[in-house]
N, C-alpha and C positions, 0 to 999 in steps of 0.2 A: 364150502364157501366161508363159514365162520372161521375155520381153521386157516385158510389162505388169508383172510382178512387179518386174523390175529398175528400171522407170520409177516405180512406185508410191513408192518410197523416195527419188526424186530431190527435193531441197529446193528445186530452181530452178523447178520447175513448180507454180504454185498460181493459182487464180481470185480475182480481186479486184473488187468493185463500184466503179464509178467515183462513186457517190454519196458526198457528204461531209455526215455528219450535223452538226447543230447542236450544239456543245459545250455543257456544263452551264451554263457562264457565259452563254452567248448566250440559252439557254432561260430562265434566271433573269432576264436583262435584259428579255427580251420580256414575261415574266408580271408581273414587279414594276412595270414602267414603266406597263403597261396597269391594273394595279390602282390605282397613285398617280393615274392620270388619272381613272379611275372615281370615287374618292373625291372628288377636286377638283371633277367636274362635279356630283355629288350635293350637295356643300355648297353650291356656287353655286346650285343650284336651290332648296335650303332658304332660302338668303339671298334670293333673288328672291321667293319666296313671302311673306316676313317684310315685305320692302319694300312689296310690293303690298297688303298687308293694313293697313299703318300709314301709308303716305305718301298725300298728296293732291296734291303738286306734280305736274302732268303731264310736266314736262321730266324730272325724276328718274325717274318712272315709265318713261318712254319710253327713257331712257338706260339702265336696270335691265335691260329687255327685250332691247336691242340687246346689252349687255354678256354675258348669258348665251347669246345666240345665236352671238356671236362666240367664246365661249369653247368652246362645244360644237364647232363647225367646226373651229377651229384645233387644239385639243388633240386631236380625234380624228384629224385628218390627221397630227399628230406621232406619236401612238402607234401608228399602224398602217403606219409605214415598213416596207419590206420586210425591211432588214437590222436585226436587234435593237439593235446598238450605235447605229445611225443613229437609230432610235426614241428610244433614251435621250438622244443628242445633241440631237435636235430638241426634245424635251420639256423639256430642261434649258434650252435656249435660250428656248423660249416662256415658260416660268415666269419667268426672269428678265426677259423683255420686258413681261410682264404686270404684274410687280412694279414695274418702273420707270413704266410707263404710269399706274398709279393711285398711285404715290408722290408725295411732295413734289416739285415742280418737274416733274413728267410731264405729258403732255398731257391725261391725265384724272384730273388730281389734284382737281379738283371735280366729279367725274362724277356722284356719287349724293348730294351734299348732306351731310346729317347722318350717313349710313350709309356714308361714305367709310372709316371706321375699320374697319368690319367687312369690307368688300371687301379693304382692305389686309391684314387679318389672313389671309384666305383665300389671297391671292397670296404672302404671306411663307411661309405653311405649305407651299404648293405648290413653291415655290423651295427651301426647305430640305430638303424631301423629295427632290426630284431631285438636289440636292447630294450629300445623304447616301447616295443610292441609286448615284450614280456613284462615290463613294469606296469603298463596299463592294464593288463589282463590278470596277473598274479596277485595275491595278497602280499604284504610286506615279508611275512615269514616264508611263503613260498618262493618269492623272489630271490631272497637271500640263499635259500636252500638250492634253487636252480643255478644260481650264479656260481656258487661255490662248486658244484658239481662241474659245470662248463669250464671254469677256470682250470680244475685238475685235468679234465678230459683234453683240453686243448694242449696244456702242457705236456701232457704224456704222449699225446697222438698228433704231433705236427705233420703236416703235408710234406712229402719229400721230394715229389717230382710231379710232372703233368699228368702222371696216370691216376693221381688222386685216390690212392688206396686209403680207405678209411676203416677204422673198426666201429662196429655197430653201435650207435649211440644207446639204442633202446636195451641192448644187451648189457652194456656197462652201467646203464642206469639201474636195471634190475639187480644186477650184481652188487652195485654200491648202497641200494636202499633195502635190499632183502626182497621178500616175497611181495610181489606186486599183484594188483588185481588183473584178471584176464583181459587181454585186449579187446576180447569180444564184448565186454561189457562197455566199451567205447564205441560200438557199431551204432548204437541208438536204435529207433524203430526202424521198421522194414522200409517205409517210405524215405526216410533219412538215408539209410545205406544205398539204396538205388539211387538217390540223387548224388550221393558221393561217388558212386561208380561212374555214373554220367559225367561228372566234373572231371575224374581222373581220365576218362577217355578223350575228353575235350583237350586236357592238358597235354596229352601225348600227341593228339592231333595237331596242336600248335606247334610242338617243338621237335617231333620227330624229323619233318621236312627240312628245318634248319640244320639240324644235327646231321642228317644224311648229306646236305649239300656242303657242309663245311668239311665233313670226312672225305667226301669225294674231291674237293679241292686239295685237300692235303695229300690224298692218294696220288693225284695228278702230279703235285709238285715233287712228291717223293720219287716218282718214276721218270722224272725229268722233263714232263710233258707241262710246258708253260704256255701262256699266250704268245709270247715272243717267238718260242719254237714253232708254233702254229703258223705264224705269219711268215716266219723264214721258210718253212717247208713249202707254203703255198707260193711264195715267190719263187723259190727253185722250181717248182712245178710248172709255173707260168712260163719261165725262162726255158724250160726244156721242151715244153710243148711248142714254143716259137721255134726253137732250134730244129725240132723235129718236122716242123712245117717247111721251114726253109730247106732243110737238108733233103726232104722228100721231093721237093720241087726241083732241085738241082742235082742231087746225087742219090738215086733211090737205094744204091747199095750200102749206103752209109746210115739208113734208116735203123738197121738192126741195132748198131751200137747205142743210137738215141733211145730206141726202145727198150733196150736193156737198162738203161740208167732210169728211165721212167718207172719201169717195173720195180726196181730197187728203192726209189723214193716212195712210190705208193705202198710198197711193203713196209717200210719204216713207220710211215704214218699209220698205216692200218694195225701194225704190231702194238704201237702206242695206245691206239683207240681201244683196241682190244683188251689191253691190260687195264686201261681206265675203266672200261665197262665192267670187266670182272670184278675189280676192286669196289665199284659202285653197287653191283649186285650182291656182293658178299656183305657190305655194310648194311645194304637193306635187308637182307635175309637176317643178320644178326639183330638189328632192331626190331623186325617183325617177330622174331622168337621171343625177344626179351618182353615184348608188348603182350604177346599171348600168354606168357608165363606170368605176367603181372595180373593179367585179367583173370586167368585160371586161379591164381592164388586169392584174388578178391571173391571170385565166384564160391570158391570153396569155404572161405571165411564167412560170407554171407549164408551159405547153406547151413553151415554149422551153427550159426547164430539163430537161424530160424528153427533149426531142430532142437535148440536148447530151449528157446522161447515155448516151442511147441511142448516139450516135456514138462516144462515148468507149469504151462497152462493146465496140462492133463493133471499134474500133481496138485495144482490149486484146485481143479473142479473136483477133484476126489476128497480133498480135504473139505471143501465147502459142503458137498454131498453128506459126508460124515456128520459135519457140523449141523447141517440142516435136520438130518434125522435125530440128532441128540436134542438140538433145540426144540423141534418139534414136539417130541415126547415130554420135555420139561414144560412147554407152553400149554400142552393139552393137560397134564397132571394139574398144572396150576389153575387152569380153566375150571377143570373139575371140582377142584376144591373149593373155589368160589362159588361155583353153581349149587354145590351140596350145602354150604354154609348159608347162601341166600336162601333156599328152599327151606332150611330148617328154621331160619329167622322167620320166614313168612308163614310157615305152619304154626309157629308158636303165636305169632300175633292173631292170626285167623282164629286158631282155637281158643287162646287165652282170652281174647278180648270180650266174647259173650259173658264168660264167666265173671270176669272182672266188672263188667257193667252191671249184671245181675246182683252181684254181691253189693255193689255200691247202692243200687236202687232199693234193695232190701233194707240195708241199714238206714236209709233215708225215710223210708215209709214205716218201719216199725222199729220205733227207738227202744232202746234197751230200758227195762223197767227199773225205776229208781227204788 
């Protein structure tokens, strides 16, 4: 009990978790970057609905659908980077790439015809938001460093077409800045990592349906299946049904010809519907596979982080145990020395006090002869 009491006050003995929680700045970077991207995707969707309602040029409509699909895919990939500051960096780079793509002199400068100004306004707002967000979160030296990298990246890797092929920002950042800390250091604690995974799933749940719908619309248009074609086909079908009824009543022998025409019309409609359904199913399978791949990667990264923390905790516990044994020995030796010293002093006092008292009393009673 005495040993435990002595050790309880030892400041060298403490237990420390190896987890590294994300800082307030990192959490703000993650939340605000995703909020900025969500607003941009929603604004892009509203602009697409406006164009689809007012535009008649099929090229502009197809380009608009491709633009929204590309925006959803690329911005979602940027905002869900594992490290919060890398999400901010990637989002900032993408915003400037999109701004340059639809701006004057860009590859998409005439992408949507008369609606180009509205698209440019959206990308300008997105780029300004990323710039202001970076300025508010980063220190002046960090902001200057990030902006210099972003300017070089955007200049060297502009977007060329609506496929939105992009070089990895994280890879280029690591190559430009040398050895960087592991991204697992940016996972945070286990509860933070689990909350981040939940948020990522919610992001996919919000964006995949819209992405699938736009791709389906685009696939239908590319196969020639438009709303006007549907109405025309149904009108022809109604006319042929009326004709078939009239012919059946007046001349049954002519029903066969009308029946063949009806079959041909139905076959055309069904073929188009089948092609559209196949395109939709293919797009859905692709998105589902991409989602599962992303979830698997996140799960593996989380498992790796947990295993790293477990190993660090085991190493820390071993080190603490060794330090405990060493410190315990030192404390026991120190305590023993103090006890022996105190016992020695006590013995000297107890044994020497009677002799000293007798000596003093003797001198006082029998004074030395003069």
